Every structure is written in C-alpha cells, then in structure tokens.
TORRO-528762 format. One record per residue: residue in three letters; x, y, z of N, C-alpha, C in turn. Coordinates in steps of 0.05 Angstrom, whole numbers, always signed. Layout:
<recs>
> residuo;n_c1;n_c2;n_c3;ca_c1;ca_c2;ca_c3;c_c1;c_c2;c_c3
> ALA;X;Y;Z;X;Y;Z;X;Y;Z;
...
</recs>
This chain:
<recs>
> residuo;n_c1;n_c2;n_c3;ca_c1;ca_c2;ca_c3;c_c1;c_c2;c_c3
> MET;+17;-24;+0;+0;+0;+0;+18;+25;+0;
> GLY;+13;+43;-19;+29;+67;-20;+18;+89;-3;
> PHE;+34;+109;+4;+25;+132;+20;+32;+157;+5;
> TRP;+16;+177;+8;+20;+203;-5;+11;+225;+13;
> PRO;+21;+249;+9;+13;+271;+28;-17;+276;+28;
> CYS;-28;+278;+51;-56;+285;+55;-57;+306;+77;
> HIS;-74;+326;+74;-75;+348;+93;-103;+351;+104;
> ILE;-104;+355;+130;-129;+361;+144;-123;+382;+165;
> ALA;-139;+403;+166;-136;+424;+186;-152;+415;+211;
> VAL;-139;+419;+234;-151;+408;+259;-154;+431;+279;
> GLN;-178;+433;+291;-184;+451;+313;-187;+434;+338;
> VAL;-168;+438;+356;-168;+421;+380;-177;+437;+405;
> LYS;-196;+426;+420;-205;+438;+445;-205;+417;+466;
> SER;-198;+425;+491;-197;+406;+513;-207;+419;+538;
> GLY;-213;+401;+557;-223;+411;+583;-252;+404;+588;
> PRO;-259;+404;+614;-287;+396;+620;-308;+415;+609;
> SER;-302;+440;+603;-323;+458;+593;-333;+450;+566;
> PHE;-318;+434;+551;-327;+425;+525;-343;+399;+527;
> PHE;-346;+388;+551;-361;+364;+554;-385;+368;+573;
> ASP;-380;+383;+594;-402;+388;+614;-424;+405;+602;
> LYS;-448;+396;+606;-472;+411;+598;-474;+415;+567;
> ARG;-459;+400;+552;-460;+402;+523;-467;+375;+510;
> GLN;-478;+357;+526;-485;+331;+516;-505;+333;+493;
> SER;-502;+316;+473;-520;+313;+451;-530;+285;+451;
> PRO;-549;+278;+433;-559;+251;+432;-537;+230;+427;
> ASN;-517;+238;+412;-496;+218;+405;-468;+226;+415;
> GLY;-466;+247;+430;-439;+256;+439;-441;+283;+452;
> TRP;-429;+303;+439;-428;+330;+450;-431;+351;+427;
> TRP;-444;+373;+434;-446;+395;+415;-422;+413;+417;
> PHE;-412;+422;+394;-390;+441;+394;-400;+466;+379;
> PRO;-405;+488;+394;-416;+512;+381;-393;+531;+371;
> PHE;-400;+547;+351;-381;+567;+341;-395;+588;+326;
> GLY;-382;+610;+321;-394;+633;+308;-392;+632;+278;
> ASP;-404;+652;+265;-404;+653;+236;-376;+657;+224;
> GLY;-360;+672;+238;-333;+676;+227;-317;+650;+225;
> HIS;-318;+634;+246;-305;+608;+246;-318;+590;+225;
> GLY;-345;+591;+223;-358;+574;+204;-350;+579;+176;
> GLN;-350;+604;+168;-342;+611;+141;-313;+604;+135;
> TYR;-295;+608;+155;-267;+602;+151;-263;+572;+148;
> TRP;-276;+556;+165;-272;+527;+164;-285;+515;+139;
> LEU;-309;+524;+132;-323;+512;+109;-310;+519;+82;
> HIS;-295;+541;+81;-282;+550;+57;-251;+547;+58;
> HIS;-242;+532;+77;-213;+528;+80;-203;+511;+56;
> ASP;-177;+514;+49;-166;+498;+28;-165;+469;+35;
> PHE;-163;+463;+61;-162;+435;+70;-188;+429;+85;
> PRO;-196;+403;+85;-218;+396;+102;-212;+401;+131;
> VAL;-232;+408;+147;-228;+416;+175;-243;+396;+193;
> ILE;-229;+388;+215;-243;+372;+235;-239;+386;+262;
> VAL;-259;+382;+279;-258;+391;+307;-252;+367;+324;
> VAL;-233;+370;+343;-226;+349;+361;-230;+358;+390;
> LEU;-246;+344;+405;-250;+349;+433;-234;+328;+449;
> VAL;-217;+338;+467;-200;+320;+482;-208;+319;+511;
> ASP;-214;+295;+521;-221;+290;+549;-195;+287;+564;
> LEU;-187;+306;+579;-161;+306;+592;-158;+283;+613;
> GLU;-180;+276;+625;-179;+255;+645;-173;+227;+633;
> SER;-187;+222;+611;-182;+196;+598;-161;+196;+576;
> GLY;-155;+220;+567;-135;+223;+546;-146;+216;+518;
> ILE;-173;+214;+516;-185;+206;+491;-195;+231;+476;
> GLY;-190;+231;+450;-199;+252;+433;-222;+242;+415;
> TYR;-242;+260;+411;-265;+253;+395;-267;+274;+372;
> TRP;-273;+265;+348;-271;+284;+326;-297;+285;+309;
> GLN;-300;+307;+294;-322;+310;+275;-312;+328;+252;
> ALA;-319;+321;+228;-313;+338;+205;-332;+362;+204;
> VAL;-321;+385;+196;-338;+409;+194;-345;+412;+164;
> THR;-369;+405;+157;-378;+406;+129;-407;+417;+128;
> ALA;-416;+423;+104;-443;+433;+101;-464;+413;+112;
> ASP;-456;+387;+112;-475;+367;+121;-476;+364;+151;
> THR;-454;+371;+165;-453;+368;+194;-459;+394;+210;
> VAL;-456;+417;+197;-460;+442;+210;-490;+448;+212;
> MET;-499;+456;+236;-527;+462;+241;-530;+490;+253;
> SER;-552;+504;+247;-557;+530;+258;-568;+527;+286;
> THR;-559;+546;+304;-571;+547;+331;-589;+571;+335;
> GLY;-590;+588;+315;-605;+613;+317;-585;+636;+324;
> GLU;-568;+631;+344;-548;+651;+351;-522;+646;+336;
> GLY;-517;+622;+327;-492;+615;+314;-495;+588;+300;
> TRP;-473;+572;+302;-473;+546;+289;-462;+525;+309;
> LYS;-466;+499;+302;-455;+478;+318;-452;+453;+302;
> VAL;-434;+435;+311;-432;+408;+300;-434;+389;+324;
> GLU;-444;+365;+318;-445;+344;+338;-420;+327;+336;
> VAL;-405;+325;+358;-381;+308;+359;-389;+282;+371;
> PRO;-390;+260;+355;-400;+235;+366;-380;+221;+385;
> SER;-391;+210;+406;-373;+195;+424;-362;+170;+411;
> ALA;-374;+161;+389;-364;+137;+375;-341;+143;+357;
> GLN;-336;+169;+352;-314;+176;+334;-289;+184;+349;
> ARG;-274;+164;+357;-249;+169;+372;-227;+175;+353;
> LEU;-209;+193;+361;-186;+199;+344;-164;+179;+351;
> ASP;-166;+156;+339;-145;+135;+342;-143;+119;+316;
> GLY;-132;+96;+317;-128;+80;+293;-154;+74;+278;
> SER;-176;+73;+293;-201;+66;+280;-211;+89;+262;
> ALA;-200;+113;+265;-209;+136;+249;-193;+139;+223;
> LEU;-172;+123;+220;-153;+128;+198;-167;+127;+171;
> ALA;-183;+106;+166;-196;+104;+140;-214;+127;+134;
> ALA;-230;+135;+154;-249;+158;+150;-234;+184;+145;
> LEU;-211;+188;+159;-196;+212;+155;-182;+213;+128;
> PHE;-172;+189;+119;-161;+188;+92;-182;+195;+71;
> GLU;-206;+184;+75;-227;+190;+56;-234;+220;+55;
> LEU;-235;+232;+79;-241;+260;+81;-219;+277;+68;
> ALA;-194;+269;+72;-171;+284;+61;-170;+282;+31;
> GLU;-178;+259;+20;-176;+255;-9;-200;+266;-24;
> ALA;-222;+270;-11;-246;+279;-24;-242;+307;-35;
> PRO;-252;+313;-59;-249;+340;-70;-264;+360;-53;
> ARG;-252;+383;-49;-266;+404;-34;-289;+415;-50;
> VAL;-312;+419;-36;-335;+430;-49;-331;+459;-55;
> GLN;-334;+467;-80;-330;+495;-87;-355;+510;-84;
> GLY;-353;+536;-81;-376;+553;-78;-383;+559;-49;
> ASP;-405;+573;-46;-414;+582;-20;-435;+562;-10;
> SER;-426;+545;+9;-445;+524;+19;-468;+536;+34;
> ILE;-463;+558;+49;-484;+571;+64;-505;+583;+46;
> LEU;-495;+594;+23;-514;+605;+3;-532;+582;-8;
> ALA;-519;+559;-14;-535;+537;-24;-555;+528;-3;
> GLU;-547;+527;+22;-565;+520;+44;-588;+539;+46;
> PHE;-582;+565;+41;-603;+585;+43;-627;+578;+24;
> TYR;-620;+572;-1;-642;+565;-20;-656;+539;-13;
> THR;-641;+521;-1;-654;+496;+8;-673;+502;+31;
> ASN;-665;+520;+49;-682;+527;+72;-707;+542;+62;
> LEU;-704;+559;+42;-728;+573;+31;-749;+553;+22;
> ASP;-740;+531;+11;-759;+510;+1;-774;+497;+23;
> HIS;-763;+499;+48;-777;+487;+71;-795;+506;+86;
> LEU;-795;+531;+77;-811;+552;+90;-837;+558;+75;
> PRO;-857;+566;+90;-882;+574;+76;-877;+598;+58;
> PRO;-892;+600;+36;-887;+622;+17;-888;+650;+30;
> GLU;-905;+653;+50;-908;+680;+63;-882;+687;+78;
> ALA;-866;+668;+86;-840;+673;+98;-818;+674;+78;
> ALA;-819;+656;+58;-797;+654;+39;-796;+678;+21;
> ARG;-819;+689;+12;-818;+711;-7;-804;+736;+4;
> PRO;-810;+745;+28;-795;+769;+38;-765;+763;+42;
> LEU;-758;+739;+50;-730;+732;+54;-716;+732;+27;
> ARG;-729;+722;+6;-717;+721;-20;-713;+750;-31;
> ARG;-733;+767;-26;-731;+795;-35;-708;+809;-20;
> LEU;-707;+804;+6;-687;+816;+22;-659;+808;+14;
> HIS;-656;+782;+9;-629;+771;+1;-621;+782;-26;
> ALA;-640;+784;-44;-633;+794;-71;-626;+823;-71;
> SER;-634;+838;-51;-628;+867;-50;-600;+873;-40;
> VAL;-585;+852;-31;-558;+856;-20;-538;+846;-41;
> PRO;-517;+862;-46;-496;+853;-66;-484;+826;-57;
> ARG;-479;+810;-77;-468;+783;-72;-442;+784;-56;
> THR;-427;+805;-60;-401;+807;-47;-403;+816;-18;
> ASP;-426;+826;-10;-429;+836;+18;-438;+813;+36;
> LEU;-419;+796;+44;-426;+773;+60;-436;+781;+88;
> SER;-425;+802;+98;-432;+811;+126;-462;+818;+127;
> ALA;-473;+828;+104;-501;+835;+103;-518;+811;+96;
> ARG;-508;+793;+81;-523;+769;+72;-525;+748;+94;
> ARG;-505;+745;+110;-505;+723;+129;-528;+723;+149;
> PRO;-536;+747;+160;-559;+747;+178;-584;+738;+165;
> ILE;-588;+744;+139;-612;+736;+125;-611;+706;+121;
> GLU;-588;+695;+114;-586;+666;+111;-589;+652;+137;
> ARG;-579;+664;+158;-582;+651;+185;-611;+652;+194;
> LEU;-625;+673;+187;-654;+675;+194;-669;+652;+180;
> ALA;-663;+648;+155;-677;+627;+140;-670;+600;+152;
> ALA;-645;+596;+160;-636;+571;+172;-650;+566;+199;
> THR;-653;+588;+214;-666;+586;+240;-696;+578;+237;
> LEU;-709;+591;+219;-738;+585;+215;-742;+557;+205;
> ALA;-724;+548;+186;-727;+522;+175;-720;+500;+195;
> SER;-699;+504;+210;-690;+483;+228;-708;+479;+253;
> LYS;-724;+499;+259;-740;+498;+283;-770;+495;+277;
> ARG;-776;+482;+254;-804;+477;+247;-818;+459;+266;
> SER;-803;+443;+281;-816;+425;+300;-825;+440;+325;
> ASP;-815;+465;+329;-823;+482;+351;-826;+510;+341;
> PRO;-846;+515;+324;-849;+542;+313;-855;+564;+333;
> ASP;-870;+557;+355;-875;+577;+375;-849;+585;+389;
> GLY;-832;+565;+395;-807;+572;+408;-789;+588;+390;
> CYS;-790;+582;+364;-774;+596;+344;-783;+626;+343;
> CYS;-809;+630;+341;-820;+657;+340;-814;+672;+367;
> GLY;-815;+657;+389;-808;+669;+415;-780;+679;+416;
> LEU;-761;+662;+405;-733;+670;+404;-730;+696;+388;
> LEU;-742;+698;+365;-738;+721;+348;-752;+746;+358;
> LEU;-776;+743;+370;-791;+766;+378;-784;+775;+407;
> GLU;-780;+756;+425;-775;+764;+453;-746;+768;+459;
> LYS;-729;+753;+446;-700;+755;+451;-685;+757;+425;
> THR;-692;+777;+409;-681;+780;+383;-651;+778;+384;
> PRO;-639;+758;+370;-610;+753;+371;-594;+777;+362;
> ASN;-570;+779;+373;-552;+801;+365;-545;+800;+336;
> TRP;-542;+775;+325;-534;+773;+297;-555;+784;+279;
> LEU;-580;+786;+288;-602;+796;+272;-605;+826;+274;
> HIS;-606;+837;+298;-611;+866;+300;-585;+882;+299;
> ARG;-562;+870;+307;-536;+884;+305;-536;+911;+318;
> ARG;-551;+914;+340;-550;+939;+354;-524;+942;+369;
> GLU;-516;+967;+372;-492;+973;+388;-501;+983;+415;
> ASP;-484;+980;+436;-492;+987;+463;-501;+1016;+465;
> ASP;-487;+1034;+452;-493;+1062;+454;-511;+1072;+431;
> LYS;-520;+1053;+414;-538;+1060;+392;-560;+1039;+389;
> PRO;-583;+1046;+400;-604;+1026;+401;-618;+1021;+374;
> GLU;-610;+1035;+353;-623;+1032;+327;-617;+1004;+315;
> TRP;-638;+994;+302;-635;+968;+288;-614;+972;+265;
> ARG;-594;+954;+265;-573;+956;+245;-570;+931;+228;
> GLY;-589;+913;+231;-588;+888;+216;-602;+890;+189;
> PRO;-610;+867;+177;-625;+868;+152;-650;+884;+154;
> ASP;-661;+893;+132;-685;+909;+131;-706;+898;+150;
> GLU;-711;+914;+171;-729;+904;+193;-757;+899;+183;
> ARG;-766;+914;+163;-793;+910;+153;-796;+882;+141;
> GLU;-777;+873;+125;-779;+847;+112;-775;+825;+133;
> VAL;-758;+829;+152;-753;+809;+173;-779;+802;+187;
> TRP;-794;+823;+196;-818;+817;+211;-841;+808;+194;
> VAL;-842;+816;+169;-862;+805;+151;-857;+775;+147;
> ALA;-832;+767;+145;-825;+739;+142;-833;+723;+167;
> VAL;-827;+734;+191;-834;+721;+216;-864;+719;+219;
> GLY;-879;+740;+211;-908;+740;+212;-919;+718;+194;
> GLY;-909;+716;+170;-918;+695;+152;-913;+667;+162;
> TYR;-890;+663;+175;-883;+638;+187;-902;+631;+210;
> ALA;-907;+650;+227;-925;+646;+250;-954;+640;+240;
> ASN;-962;+654;+219;-989;+649;+208;-991;+620;+198;
> GLU;-971;+611;+184;-971;+584;+173;-975;+563;+195;
> TYR;-963;+568;+218;-964;+548;+239;-986;+554;+260;
> GLY;-1005;+571;+253;-1028;+576;+270;-1021;+589;+296;
> LEU;-1005;+610;+295;-996;+624;+319;-1005;+653;+317;
> PRO;-1031;+659;+322;-1041;+686;+317;-1028;+708;+334;
> ALA;-1021;+702;+359;-1009;+722;+376;-981;+729;+366;
> ARG;-966;+709;+357;-939;+714;+346;-941;+729;+319;
> ALA;-960;+722;+303;-964;+735;+277;-971;+764;+281;
> ALA;-990;+769;+300;-998;+797;+306;-975;+814;+314;
> GLU;-958;+803;+332;-935;+819;+342;-915;+824;+319;
> ALA;-910;+804;+303;-892;+808;+281;-902;+829;+261;
> TYR;-927;+828;+254;-938;+848;+235;-939;+876;+247;
> ARG;-944;+878;+274;-942;+904;+287;-914;+915;+284;
> ARG;-894;+898;+288;-867;+908;+285;-860;+916;+257;
> ALA;-871;+901;+237;-866;+908;+209;-877;+935;+203;
> ALA;-902;+941;+213;-914;+967;+208;-898;+989;+222;
> ALA;-890;+983;+247;-875;+1004;+262;-848;+1009;+249;
> ALA;-837;+989;+235;-811;+993;+222;-814;+1008;+195;
> GLY;-838;+1011;+186;-843;+1026;+162;-853;+1011;+138;
> SER;-862;+986;+142;-873;+971;+119;-897;+987;+107;
> GLN;-898;+987;+81;-918;+1003;+67;-936;+985;+50;
> PRO;-962;+992;+48;-975;+1015;+62;-979;+1008;+92;
> GLU;-973;+1028;+109;-973;+1023;+137;-1000;+1014;+147;
> GLY;-1021;+1026;+137;-1048;+1018;+146;-1054;+989;+141;
> TYR;-1044;+979;+118;-1049;+951;+111;-1036;+933;+131;
> TRP;-1011;+937;+138;-997;+919;+156;-1007;+921;+185;
> ARG;-1015;+945;+193;-1027;+948;+219;-1054;+933;+220;
> ALA;-1069;+935;+198;-1094;+920;+197;-1090;+890;+197;
> VAL;-1070;+881;+183;-1064;+852;+184;-1058;+843;+212;
> GLY;-1042;+858;+227;-1038;+851;+255;-1064;+851;+271;
> GLY;-1081;+871;+266;-1106;+872;+280;-1124;+848;+274;
> LEU;-1124;+838;+249;-1140;+815;+243;-1131;+790;+258;
> PHE;-1106;+788;+263;-1096;+765;+279;-1104;+769;+309;
> GLU;-1105;+794;+318;-1113;+799;+345;-1143;+792;+350;
> VAL;-1159;+793;+329;-1187;+786;+331;-1191;+759;+345;
> GLU;-1172;+741;+339;-1174;+713;+350;-1167;+712;+379;
> ILE;-1151;+731;+389;-1140;+727;+416;-1145;+750;+435;
> ALA;-1151;+774;+426;-1154;+797;+444;-1172;+817;+429;
> GLN;-1199;+815;+433;-1218;+830;+418;-1216;+861;+422;
> GLU;-1212;+869;+448;-1210;+898;+453;-1186;+910;+441;
> GLN;-1163;+895;+443;-1139;+904;+431;-1142;+905;+400;
> ALA;-1155;+885;+389;-1160;+884;+361;-1175;+908;+351;
> LYS;-1196;+916;+366;-1212;+939;+358;-1195;+964;+358;
> GLU;-1179;+968;+378;-1162;+992;+379;-1143;+992;+356;
> THR;-1130;+969;+351;-1111;+967;+329;-1124;+973;+302;
> LEU;-1147;+961;+297;-1161;+964;+272;-1170;+993;+268;
> GLU;-1181;+1005;+289;-1190;+1033;+286;-1167;+1052;+281;
> ALA;-1144;+1046;+293;-1121;+1063;+288;-1111;+1059;+260;
> ALA;-1112;+1034;+250;-1103;+1028;+223;-1120;+1041;+202;
> GLY;-1146;+1045;+209;-1165;+1057;+190;-1158;+1085;+182;
> SER;-1143;+1099;+198;-1135;+1127;+192;-1110;+1129;+176;
> ARG;-1098;+1105;+169;-1073;+1105;+154;-1078;+1093;+126;
> VAL;-1060;+1099;+108;-1063;+1091;+80;-1062;+1060;+78;
> GLY;-1081;+1050;+62;-1080;+1022;+54;-1095;+1003;+72;
> GLY;-1106;+1012;+94;-1118;+993;+112;-1148;+992;+113;
> ARG;-1162;+1009;+97;-1191;+1012;+100;-1206;+986;+97;
> ILE;-1201;+971;+76;-1217;+947;+70;-1213;+926;+92;
> LEU;-1188;+920;+99;-1182;+901;+120;-1193;+910;+147;
> VAL;-1192;+936;+152;-1203;+947;+177;-1233;+941;+178;
> ASP;-1247;+947;+157;-1276;+943;+156;-1283;+914;+160;
> ILE;-1268;+896;+147;-1273;+867;+151;-1269;+859;+180;
> GLY;-1247;+868;+192;-1241;+861;+219;-1262;+871;+239;
> LEU;-1270;+896;+235;-1291;+908;+253;-1318;+894;+249;
> ALA;-1323;+886;+225;-1348;+871;+220;-1348;+844;+234;
> ILE;-1325;+831;+234;-1323;+806;+248;-1326;+809;+278;
> LEU;-1314;+830;+288;-1316;+835;+317;-1345;+842;+324;
> ALA;-1359;+858;+308;-1386;+866;+314;-1405;+842;+313;
> HIS;-1398;+822;+298;-1416;+799;+294;-1410;+776;+313;
> ARG;-1390;+779;+329;-1383;+757;+347;-1406;+750;+365;
> GLY;-1411;+724;+368;-1433;+714;+385;-1460;+714;+372;
> GLN;-1462;+724;+347;-1488;+725;+333;-1489;+703;+312;
> PRO;-1513;+692;+307;-1515;+671;+287;-1513;+681;+259;
> GLY;-1507;+663;+241;-1506;+670;+212;-1480;+681;+203;
> PRO;-1477;+686;+177;-1452;+696;+167;-1447;+725;+174;
> VAL;-1422;+734;+173;-1415;+761;+179;-1425;+779;+156;
> PRO;-1440;+800;+162;-1450;+818;+141;-1427;+831;+125;
> VAL;-1431;+835;+100;-1410;+847;+83;-1408;+877;+90;
> PRO;-1384;+886;+96;-1380;+915;+103;-1389;+932;+80;
> SER;-1400;+955;+87;-1410;+973;+66;-1389;+982;+46;
> SER;-1364;+984;+55;-1342;+992;+37;-1337;+971;+15;
> LEU;-1347;+947;+19;-1343;+926;-1;-1367;+923;-19;
> LEU;-1389;+935;-12;-1414;+930;-27;-1412;+939;-56;
> PRO;-1401;+962;-63;-1400;+970;-92;-1384;+949;-108;
> GLN;-1361;+941;-97;-1345;+921;-111;-1359;+895;-113;
> THR;-1373;+887;-92;-1388;+862;-92;-1410;+862;-114;
> ALA;-1424;+885;-116;-1446;+888;-136;-1435;+887;-164;
> ALA;-1412;+899;-168;-1400;+899;-195;-1391;+872;-203;
> ASP;-1381;+855;-184;-1373;+828;-190;-1398;+811;-197;
</recs>
C-alpha cells in the first residue's frame, strides 16, 4: 500500500467545559460563530474539530462540512459523536475526508435556498426579496438573512419557540444593535418581521403573527395601514378589545380601510348567528362582481 501527502486542518479543544452541559444525543455539541464557520467551510483543507477529554486522554472528532453544521439561531454547531475516537479506528475515514475534493462555492448560500424551500411562501418571499437586495459580495449583510432562513427552517418542530426567540430575545446577529446606539442595524427590519409573521401564520400562531406584523408596520412597511390592519385581524382571534383599537387606528392610515372594515365587521358579529355581514365599503365592488 502506497502513501501520499494528505492534509487536514484540525481545531483542538480540551477541558471539562467542552463536555459538561453540552451533551447531545450521540456525543457533544461544539458551538461556534459565523466567522469560524465561514473560515472552516471554505478552507483549502478539510477541517475537523477534536475534543480531548483530559482525564481519559481520549480525543473525539467530527468533520466540519455543510452536512454536519447546524444553525442554533445565535450561531452554528456540530455534533461530535462519542463513537468517533481519534485513534487508529479513524484512519480510513480521515483518509477519505482528506482525499475527497473540496466542495467549491458558497455552501451557506446553497443551504439558504434549500431552507427557503422548507418555509411557507409567506415567509420565503420576503426573505428572497431581502437577500436579492444585497450585493453578492457583501457577506456581512447576507449572512444574517441566511441565518434567519436557517433558524426558521430548522425549528419547524417548535415554531412557537422559534418565534419566541426572534420576537422576545431578538438575537444580536439579527438586530446588530450597538450598546450606545439602540437603532436596528441588521437586515431590513420590515422584511424580517413580515417573514416572521408569515411563518407564524402558517403554523397557526395568531399572537406571534400579530406581534410580528405590528413590528413590520412600526418599522415602516408600506402601506402602513395595511400591515397594521393585518396585525389587527390576527388579534381578533386572541384579544378583541386590543384588536378593535388596532383596527380603528389602522383605518386612519393609508391602505388599511378594507381590512379594517372586515375586521370590525367580524368583531361586531361575534356571538351572533349567521354569516358576517358584508361591510358597506365592499358593497360596490361586490355588486360589480
């Protein structure tokens, strides 16, 4: 058997902090930020992470690839399996990794489009618009959009928790606020919240959808009256008094009149038998049809 030079880049970490409270179903989670992720995924050599248990002297490894990297919402992570020890048993797998051709192109960009396919159209459309508005070379502006898509797609099993993360504890990577400057500095806030609202709507979360659309309107989504009215329609299901206030306020702004009238008609008809009467503002159009 012949031997030839093979190269693998190795990130080694050791100590109890990399094992305690980081257990995964098959080993341990190793988290890292976007900077490390981009560097490792686009390195000239394949990259592996090695966690060393100092007490036993055993190292455990995992390759950092587009297939093993997962979004956490705040960053990225790979699972380092307890079955993958860095010893003679790993030699064949490491040779295979070293000899495999490096995947060219932007793997996170490819993942972005895959994630869009897993999202409801109401969430995917604004993210696609937002992403297309950023120059391809501006990775610092594109990555938060791609990470948002990854977060929404990866947490479909817990959509309420996902919306809670984004609405209640908006991650730093998304808003990019500075300590002395509270202004939103991340991707276009209007499209972000429209996407979250569409996601919440798809999963039957009216309270989350209402909050997201309120934020979209507050951030300047146009026409403002329309988006405020959309939020008010979701409030009809959960908080009628609040819905009435929201809808009445939306009625004085551009674009909200028809949705406002529909929402107020629904509220006025609650508890009464029969279909909701058609609002007067829709009667001319209804007659023409």
